[in-house]
N, C-alpha and C positions, 0 to 999 in steps of 0.2 A: 484796832487790832480784832480780825475776825476768828474764833475758834470755832469750829467745825464740832457739831453737836456729837461727830462719833467719831473725833480723834483718838489715835490709838494711847498719848499720853495727857494725864494734866499737865496745866501750863505752871504749875507750881512746884515749889522746893521739895524732893522726899521726902515724905512720912519717917522718923525716927522708927525703927524696927522693919523698914519697908525691904530692906534687902535680906534679912533673917527671914522675913514671911516668903521672900522669893525664894531665897535657897531650900529654903524648908518643903515649900510649893514644887519646886525642881525635882526635888529627892523622893518627894513621896510618887513623882508622875514617873521618873526612872525605873521605879522598880514594880511598879503595879501592873497588876492583869487587866488584860480589855475590861473585865468588867467593872473592876476598880477605877479603870481609867475614866467610864461614865459614870460613875457613883462622884467620883471626883470633877466630872461637870457639872451634874446637878446641886453639887454641895456651891462652885463657883457661881451660876445662875441664881442661884438665893442666896448668897453673898451680894453680889453686882444690884439685885434687885434692892436688899437692903441698903446699901451705898447711895442709889439713887434717891429713894426714900428720903434719907437722913439730907441729900445734898436737895433736893426739891422742896424738903421744909424749911430749908436754912438759906433760900435762892442763891443757892451755888450751882449756876448755870455749865460753867465749863465741869464739874466734877460730875454734875445729873448728865449731862449728854456722855461723860467717858464710862461711865457706870454702865447707862442701856446700852452704848454703843459695843460694851464688853457682853453684855447678855444676850444681844442680837448675834456676836459673834459664836458665841456658846451655841444656841440655837442653831445656826446657819453653817458654822463652819465644824461643830463636833457631833451633837446631837442628829442634826438633818441629812448632814451628808455623809454621817456613818450608816445611815440606814441601807437595808436592800430590799431596793424597791421591785426587784424579778420576783426572786424567791421569798421577801418577805409577808407576801399576802396580804389582805385586807389590814393587818396589823401595824404593818410597815407602811400601808396605804394613810391608814389614819392617824399615825406619827406624824408625819410628813403634812398632812393638813395641819394638826395641830401647832407644829412649829411654825409655819407659816404665819396662822392666825396669830399667833404668840408674837410674831416678828412685826407684824402689822400694829398692834395693839399697842407694842413698847414703843413704836415708831408716834402713833398719837400722844401716848404717855407722854413723852420728851417736849412733844409741840404743844400739847396744854398742858403740862401741870397736873396730869391726872394720877392721882395717886390711887382712884377706885382701879382705872388700869393694872397698877401695878400689882394689888389686892388679888386682881382677877388671874393676872399672870401667875402667880403663887401658887393662887388656887387650884389653879387647871395643872400645873405641875407637879405642886406634895404629894399628890397619889403616887405617882409615876416614880418619883423619887423613893417612896416608900417603899413601894413594890421593888422595886429595883436590888433596894439595901436588902430587903426578906430572901430574896434567893441567893444575895451573895455567897452564904457560906456553903451552900451547895456548890455554887458555880466555881467558885475557889477550890473546893478540895478535890472536886471532881479529878477522875484521871484524864493524861491529856489524850487528847484523840477521840473524846467524847461529844 
């Protein structure tokens, strides 16, 4: 039986606590500000990379593909799709190019079981995640309409 490396779910039984984590994540998302949603995307991206690394080391191909597929979807459908390329200026264009590059690297990491590529993808996003987290308190407490 063929399993797509970017399947939406692993072909395994649900993990204990999986539903609990899913409900917790949905609760966090439903009450989140736009800034917090992006922070959650960064967090989920890093978690997906860690899961992919573990699966890669243990030769769990389906789980590796699922985790990398999730990371790619976060980049493409979450972070990249949220960019305003018209009014975002050079920063938005640079982020668009970075997210596109990361997508390519993750695809190659999946094909070649390349942990170094996972390290690179983590290293390139970590400063963005940290910078985003550092502006959180000022953004989350700013008055509406600002």
